[in-house]
C-alpha positions in Angstrom: -14.8 -167.2 100.0 -15.2 -169.9 102.6 -15.3 -170.0 106.4 -17.0 -167.5 108.7 -18.1 -164.2 107.2 -16.2 -161.1 108.1 -18.4 -159.2 110.5 -18.6 -155.5 109.8 -19.9 -152.6 112.0 -20.9 -149.5 110.0 -20.1 -146.3 112.0 -21.7 -143.4 110.1 -23.6 -140.4 111.5 -25.7 -139.8 108.3 -28.6 -142.4 108.5 -29.1 -142.4 104.7 -25.4 -143.0 104.1 -25.3 -145.6 106.9 -28.1 -147.6 105.3 -26.4 -147.4 101.9 -23.1 -148.7 103.4 -24.9 -151.6 105.1 -26.5 -152.5 101.8 -23.2 -152.3 100.0 -21.4 -154.5 102.6 -24.3 -157.1 102.5 -23.8 -157.4 98.7 -20.2 -158.5 99.0 -19.8 -162.3 99.4 -18.0 -163.2 102.6 -19.0 -160.1 104.5 -21.9 -159.6 107.0 -23.0 -156.3 108.4 -23.7 -156.8 112.1 -24.9 -153.3 113.1 -24.9 -149.6 112.6 -23.7 -146.9 115.0 -24.3 -143.2 114.4 -21.9 -141.9 117.2 -18.6 -143.0 118.7 -20.4 -143.8 122.0 -22.9 -146.1 120.2 -20.0 -147.8 118.4 -18.3 -148.6 121.8 -21.5 -150.0 123.2 -22.0 -152.3 120.2 -18.4 -153.5 120.3 -18.7 -154.3 124.0 -21.4 -156.8 123.3 -21.0 -157.9 119.6 -18.1 -159.6 117.9 -16.8 -157.4 115.1 -13.9 -158.0 112.7 -14.0 -154.8 110.7 -15.2 -151.2 111.3 -16.4 -149.1 108.3 -15.6 -145.9 110.1 -16.7 -142.4 109.2 -14.1 -140.0 110.5 -16.4 -137.1 111.2 -18.8 -138.3 114.0 -20.9 -135.9 116.1 -19.2 -136.8 119.4 -15.6 -137.8 118.5 -13.2 -137.8 115.5 -13.0 -141.3 114.0 -9.3 -141.5 114.6 -9.7 -140.6 118.3 -12.3 -143.4 118.5 -9.9 -145.8 116.8 -7.2 -144.9 119.3 -9.5 -145.4 122.3 -10.7 -148.7 121.0 -7.1 -150.0 120.6 -6.4 -148.8 124.2 -9.5 -150.7 125.4 -8.3 -153.9 123.7 -10.6 -154.0 120.7 -8.8 -155.6 117.8 -11.2 -154.9 114.9 -9.5 -153.6 111.8 -10.6 -150.2 110.4 -11.5 -149.0 106.9 -11.8 -145.2 107.2 -14.6 -143.5 105.2 -14.1 -139.7 104.8 -14.4 -136.7 102.6 -11.2 -135.3 104.1 -8.2 -135.3 101.8 -5.6 -134.3 104.5 -2.6 -136.6 104.1 -1.6 -135.9 107.7 -4.8 -137.6 108.7 -4.0 -140.5 106.5 -0.6 -140.9 108.1 -2.1 -140.8 111.6 -4.6 -143.4 110.6 -1.9 -145.7 109.4 -0.2 -145.5 112.8 -3.5 -146.5 114.4 -3.9 -149.6 112.1 -6.3 -148.2 109.5 -6.0 -150.6 106.7 -7.8 -148.8 103.9 -9.2 -145.3 103.1 -12.3 -144.8 101.0 -13.0 -141.2 100.0 -16.6 -139.9 99.8 -18.5 -139.9 97.6 -17.8 -143.5 96.5 -19.5 -146.2 94.5 -20.4 -149.7 95.3 -17.6 -150.9 93.0 -15.0 -148.9 94.9 -16.1 -150.3 98.3 -16.4 -153.8 97.0 -12.8 -153.6 95.7 -11.5 -152.5 99.1 -13.4 -155.2 100.9 -12.2 -157.9 98.6 -8.6 -156.8 99.0 -9.0 -156.6 102.7 -10.4 -160.2 102.7 -7.3 -161.4 100.7 -5.0 -159.7 103.2 -6.9 -161.2 106.1 -6.8 -164.7 104.6 -3.0 -164.7 104.5 -1.8 -167.0 107.3 1.2 -169.1 108.3 4.9 -168.2 108.0 6.1 -166.4 104.9 8.7 -168.2 102.9 10.5 -165.0 102.1 10.3 -161.3 101.3 8.3 -161.8 98.1 5.5 -163.5 100.1 5.4 -160.7 102.7 5.2 -158.2 99.8 2.4 -160.0 98.2 0.4 -160.1 101.4 0.8 -156.3 101.9 0.1 -155.6 98.2 -3.4 -157.1 98.6 -4.4 -153.9 100.5 -3.2 -151.6 97.8 -5.7 -150.3 95.2 -4.6 -150.8 91.6 -3.0 -147.8 89.9 -5.9 -146.0 88.1 -6.0 -146.3 84.3 -4.8 -143.2 82.5 -7.6 -140.9 81.4 -8.0 -140.1 77.7 -6.0 -137.1 76.6 -7.6 -133.8 77.6 -9.6 -135.2 80.5 -8.6 -134.5 84.1 -9.3 -136.5 87.3 -10.8 -133.6 89.3 -13.3 -132.6 86.6 -14.2 -136.3 86.0 -15.0 -136.6 89.7 -17.2 -133.4 89.6 -19.1 -134.8 86.5 -19.5 -138.1 88.2 -21.0 -136.6 91.4 -23.4 -134.3 89.4 -24.6 -137.2 87.2 -25.0 -139.7 90.1 -27.0 -137.1 92.1 -29.3 -136.3 89.2 -31.4 -139.4 89.6 -33.3 -139.4 86.3 -30.3 -138.3 84.3 -28.9 -135.2 82.6 -28.0 -134.0 79.1 -24.5 -132.8 78.3 -25.9 -129.2 78.5 -27.2 -129.8 82.0 -23.9 -131.3 83.2 -22.0 -128.4 81.6 -24.1 -125.9 83.5 -23.7 -127.7 86.8 -20.0 -128.2 86.5 -19.0 -125.0 84.7 -17.6 -126.4 81.5 -18.6 -126.3 77.9 -21.2 -128.7 76.5 -18.7 -130.3 74.2 -16.3 -130.9 77.1 -19.1 -132.3 79.3 -20.1 -134.7 76.5 -16.5 -136.0 76.3 -16.6 -136.8 80.1 -20.0 -138.4 79.8 -19.0 -140.6 76.9 -15.9 -141.7 78.9 -18.2 -142.8 81.7 -20.4 -144.6 79.2 -17.3 -146.4 77.8 -16.3 -147.4 81.3 -19.7 -148.9 82.0 -20.5 -146.3 84.7 -23.2 -144.4 82.7 -25.8 -145.1 80.1 -27.2 -142.9 77.3 -30.5 -142.6 75.6 -32.2 -140.1 73.2 -34.2 -137.4 74.9 -37.3 -136.8 72.8 -39.8 -133.9 73.0 -37.5 -131.2 71.7 -37.5 -129.6 68.3 -35.0 -131.0 65.9 -32.5 -133.8 66.6 -33.1 -135.3 70.1 -30.4 -134.6 72.6 -28.8 -137.5 74.4 -29.6 -137.9 78.1 -27.1 -139.6 80.4 -27.8 -141.4 83.6 -25.7 -143.0 86.3 -25.7 -146.8 86.2 -27.2 -148.0 89.5 -24.8 -150.1 91.6 -21.6 -148.6 90.2 
């Protein structure tokens, strides 16, 4: 990516999450984090004095809903694009965000790889310039913002359960056995191991023997940092 970096303001009320999002943005070539705001009011103050191209905007701020902030910024003439970050899954909120110019949604909890994909796609969309030669070129420009259709899961695995296993494993730090994951998620040990092996095959988890137990050592799984 060439030219000026895309300047990103992270708007997130959780300081730990904000620091992580700034770190993620800084790891994507062509993007530059220019600040962090923990409230809507702080975001407005930063935007009044700092050039910003893109907001990484948490929708649940302590003083204002993120979409209300986006609406007020548009009314005040701020033209920065918005990638919404939220744990809410209400599609009515998604539709409202589209009407306000939100270009992407990232659901919490998310990995670096997920945010990187959204940022790269946004950069491709932003780089499109000039006059389109026809409908196909317009469609290609808009398609850059769309995430790829997720690969089908192996037979017997479900998306919601995979998400729960992913969250439990990522939050475990040092790692968990299939038994530990099964107890945390509420599934059988055999089922937990199938999900864990799927994450290993996808490069999102690693396994190693857990010694110190009687008999055959049980495998321990850990989340791969940076995923």
